[in-house]
N, C-alpha and C positions, 0 to 999 in steps of 0.2 A: 651250593654253588650259585644252580639251579632257581632255589627257591630266593634266594638274595634277589638274585635278574630278573627272577617274576614281581615280586614286590617295591625293585624300584620301573617295572614296565605299570605297574596299579598304581605308582605313586605319579609316576609322569601324565598316565593316563589323566586321572581323577582330577588331576592340578589342571592337564593343557583342556577340560571339559568345562571347569568351574572357569576360568579362562575366559573362556569362548564364548559363554554363556554373558559374562560380565559385560567382553565389547561389545554386544548387542543390546545391552544396556545404555554404554559409550555412543555408541555410533546413531543414535536412534535422537539423541537430542542435533548430533551435527548435521544428520543428512535432514532435519528439518529448517535447521539454519539454512544450507542449502537450498532447501526448497524455496523457502523464503526468497531468498538472495535472486531466484535464479523467478521468481513470480513478480518481483522489486525490478527488473532488469526486462521483464517483459511490456511491466507496466511505463516502463521510460520509451522503449519502442514503439509505443502503441500509440504512449500517449503526445511525446513529444515529437518522437521521429518521423512520426505518420504513418510507420512500418506496416505494410497489408500483413493480419495475421501469420501467412505461412512462412513469406520472410524473415517476419519476427522471431517467431518459431526457431529458425533455423538461428539467426544472429546470435539469440541467447542460449541459443543448445551449444555454441562453441567455449564458450565462458563458465559453464558448469560440469562441477568432477562427474563420476560416472558414480549410480546407474540413471540418474537423471538427466545429465545430455545427454541418454539414449532415447529415454521417453521424448524431448522436446521433437528430437529427429525422425522420430515411430510417429509424432502427431502430425508433421509440417511432410512425410512422405506420404502419409496416408491420406492426404490433401492432394497434392503432389500428381495423386496415383489415378491410374485409369475405369478402378470400380467402383467410383463417384460418390465417394463419402463424406457425408455431413462431420463438417467440425469437429460436433459433441461425438459421432460413432468413431471418428480419427483420433478423439483423445479421451476417452473411455476402453477404444482396447491398447494406446500405448499403458497409457495408467496401469493396464488389467497383466500388462504382459511383462512390464520392466516389475513390477509393487515383489515377487520372490524375490527377488533380489536386491532387494533391502529392509532396513531395519522398522521402516514404520509399521505402523498398524492399520487399522481397518479405518479409522477414525480418520487418521489422515488422508484415506485414501477415498474418504466418503466428500471427503472433503473438496478435491482436486477432480473430481468425476462431480461435483455441484455445480465444481467452475467451469468446466469442459461443457455442460448442456446451458451456458449464457455465456460463452464467449463467441459463440461466433453467429449468435442470429440479434446482434445487438449494434447502435450506434460507437460508438469513443466514446464518450462518455459514461454512458452508461457500463460496458468493459471495464473504465478505470475501478466505476463503484465497485464493479464485483470481483476483482482481483486488490481492493483494499479492504475487501470482508470477510477472502480468503485469506488475506495476509496478517488479519486480525483473529484468525478460527487456528492458523494453521502457529502464529504467537501464544496461542493460549495453550496449547498440545506440547509445543515448544518445555511452557515451564512444568506441563506434567511429564512431560520426560524428563528433564533435569530434576525435577524429585524423586522419583523414580530408576534414575540415575543414584543420588544421592541414599535411596532405600536401603537398592540391591546387588550395586554394583560389588561391594564388600565382601556382604555376604556372598555370594556367589564364587569369588574366588578362594573365601574364608571354608565354604562346604561345597566343592570339589576337591580343595587337599582333605578335610576332615574323611570326609565321604571313603575317597581313596586313601588314608590312615586304620579305619576301622577296619575296611578288606579283605586290607595287610595282615590288621591285629587278627579275624576270624580266622585266614589261611592258616595261621601261624596255629 
């Protein structure tokens, strides 16, 4: 009875580990899409609304799901704080702080950090150009993430179950 319970526990744990890893592959394209949506909203706020950058970040954060909303809010708070941070410093701090909570990779982080280094120091038209460039780069990363998801999601689900079954067989 105890062996059966242990075998079921191992099967459950292995299956959940596989499904958890597969969920990360599914979350990456979704978060990239959400990031692109946030940058498009920011582009609209800057381009058509003529909204100052801190206010544009705050408004945009209200329409973006977590953890990206937290990144935008942190960047806006950094600009409003008494620390006297530049936009680049505030943006980079916000990106690095929330990055562990995302499923995105270092390529996407580099795109966002590069965007932050150009956003706060240029005029409106130049900011819009840099936002469009970041959107194009994120779209390429999203396409790559979709390919990875199609390739590895099912594999990880199956691998979790199969490794758990192997462990149970070795235990018996």
